[in-house]
N, C-alpha and C positions, 0 to 999 in steps of 0.2 A: 928885633928886626927894625932897621931904620925905615922911616916913612917913604912912600913912593914920591920921587922928586918931580914927577910929571913927564909928559911926553916931550921929546926934543923938538926943536924948531926944524924947519925945512921939510923936504919931501920924505915921508915915511911910508914904507910898504904896508898896504892894508890887506887884511885877510877877509875874503868874502864869506859871509854867513847867510845861508838861505833864509828868507823871510819866515817860512813855516817853523823854523827853529824857535823863534820868539813867540809865535802865535799858537803853536801846537805842542812842541817839545818842552820848552822852558817851563810852562805852567805845570807840567806833569813831573818833571825831575825834582825829586825831593831828597837827593843824596849828593853831598858835596863832591865826593870822589868821582861819581858818574859825570857831574857837571864839568869838573876840571878835565876829565879825560875826553869828553865830547868836544869841548872847545879846543883842546890840544890837537885832537884829530883833524879838525877843520884847518888849523894852522899848519900842521906838519904835512898833510896831504897836498895843500896848496903850494907848498914849496918843493914838491917832488916833480919829476918829469915823466913823460909817457902818457899814453891814452888811458891805460888801466893802472890805477895806483892803489896800493894797499900798505897796511902796516903790520908788523909782526910784534910779538911781545917784547923782543929785545930792542925794538925801536923806542919803546917807552923806557925800559930799564936803563938803557945807555945814556939817556938824557938826565944828567945829574940834577939840574935845576928843577926839572919836572918831578923827579922822584923825591927830592927834598920836600916838595909841597904835598906829597902823598903820605908821609909818615916820618917819625922821628929817627928811625933806623932802617937798615936795609930790609929786615924781616917784616916789619909792620908796613913799610912802603910797598913791598911786593904783594903782600896780602891784600892791601887796599887796592892795588892795581888790578889784581885778579877779580876782586869783587866788582870793581867799576866796569871792567870789560864784560863780565857776566851780565851786569845790569844793562849796559848799553846794547848788548846783543839781544837780551830779553825784551827790551823796549822797542827794538827795531831801528834804532838810529845807526847802528853798525851791523854789518852782515859778516858772519863767520864762515869760512870755507877751509877745510882741512886737506892738506896735500901730504903725500908720502915721499920724502926725500931720502938721500943716502943715510942721513943721521936719524931717520925716523919721521914720525908725523909732526907736522907743524901747522899751526892755525894762522890764517891770513885774515885780516880785518879790512873790510871795504865800507866806505860810506854808503848809506842806503839811498843812492841816487840812481838815475837811469844807467849811467856807465858802471856804477858799482854793482847794480843788480845784474847787468849783462856779464860782468866779469865773474861774479860769484856763480852765476848759472853755468858759465863756461867751465869753471873749476869742477862743479858738481857733475858735469857731463864728461869730464876727462879731457877737455880741449885745452891742455896746457903741456908744457915740457920744461925741464930744468934749463935755466938760462946760463949757468956757469958763473953768474955774478953772485958773490957772497952777500951783497947788500940787498939785491932783488932776485932771489933764487928761482922764481917762477916766471915764466914767460907766457903771455897769452897772445892770441891772434884776434884781430877785429872780426875776421870772418872765419868760420870753420873750414878746415881743409876740404878740398874737393871731394875726397872719398867719403867724408862724413855727410856732406850735403847730398851726394849721390845716394847714400844709404837711406837718409831720411826721406828723400823725395820719391824713392822707388820701392823700398823694402819696409821700413817702419820706424818707430821712435828710436832715438839714440840714447842708450843707457851707458853708465860708466863701464860696465863689463863689455858691451858691444864696442865702445870707443877704443878700449884697450885691444880688443880682438882685431879691429880694423887697422890699428897702428902696426900690429904684428904682421898683418897681411900686406900692408903697404911696404914693409921692409923685406917681405919674402917674394912678392910677385910684382911684375911691371904694372904700372897704373892702367895701361891699355888693356891688360888681361882682366883686371878687376872690373873695369867699365863694361867690357864685352860680356863677362860672366853675369853681371847684374842685368844686362839687356836680355840675355837668354832666359834668366830666371823670370823676368817680368813677362816675356813673351809666352812662357810655358805656365804662367800663373802659379809660380812656385816662389812666392815672396818670402823667402827665409834665408838667413845667412848660411845655414847648414847646406842648403842647395847650391848657393853661390860658391861656397868653399869646396863642395864636391867637384864642381867644374874646374876650379883652379887646381885642385889636387890631381885631377886626371891630366890636365895639360902639363903639369909639372913632371909627372911620372912618365907620360907617353908622348909628350911633345904637343905643341899647338900648331895646327896647320890651317891654312885659309879655308879648307873645306869644313872645318869645325863650325864655321858660322852658320851652316845650314841646320845642324843639330837634329839628328834622326831620332826616331822613336826608340831605337835601341839605346842611344845615348841618354835619352830622358829616363829610361828605366834604370840605367846604370847610375845616374846622378841620384835618383831616388833611393837606390840601395846604399849608396855611399853616405847619404844623409845620416844613416843610423850607425855608422862606424865610429 
């Protein structure tokens, strides 16, 4: 391999590297592949657009020059890549979140920064949707959808299963119905999704009228019975 000829003259785009990398991470990294991968992640993520940025495995494998530096052939280079990713995630410099797409599960890798942590947390909570973009197949929102915030503020913690249930409810019922059903559940001290869903099911089957806002004792008993269906 010929020697490096030096950096070119003129304006050169720089890649920002956080100070703690040199004072905390670099002294601890004792694996060349992990070091290469971590530095490459800084460079690659800096050149991407969007508030939430992530890398996939094929973002590394499709970069011929990077992979040439990871091994003598494709098999050894990919094995070295997988080990480096595992080490970086284990050390905490990268965060890994798994999503299920049409072709199966795929791992997304975020830098362990405030934005990266927020994005990975959103993935774990199910606050994402397919983007339709083959390069960036997952789309995140800066703020959770209103229905998610409504649930967390009035009913309880948001889990991946609950998030999926809320998405289905949002596609089934008008938002105003969901908001009103949550209000009724809170007023009746029945802070559970099953109770809210019982109200929505009744309105869907029997129709929702303005007088439903009053919510009688008979209605409350019926909602409680429907919770167990």
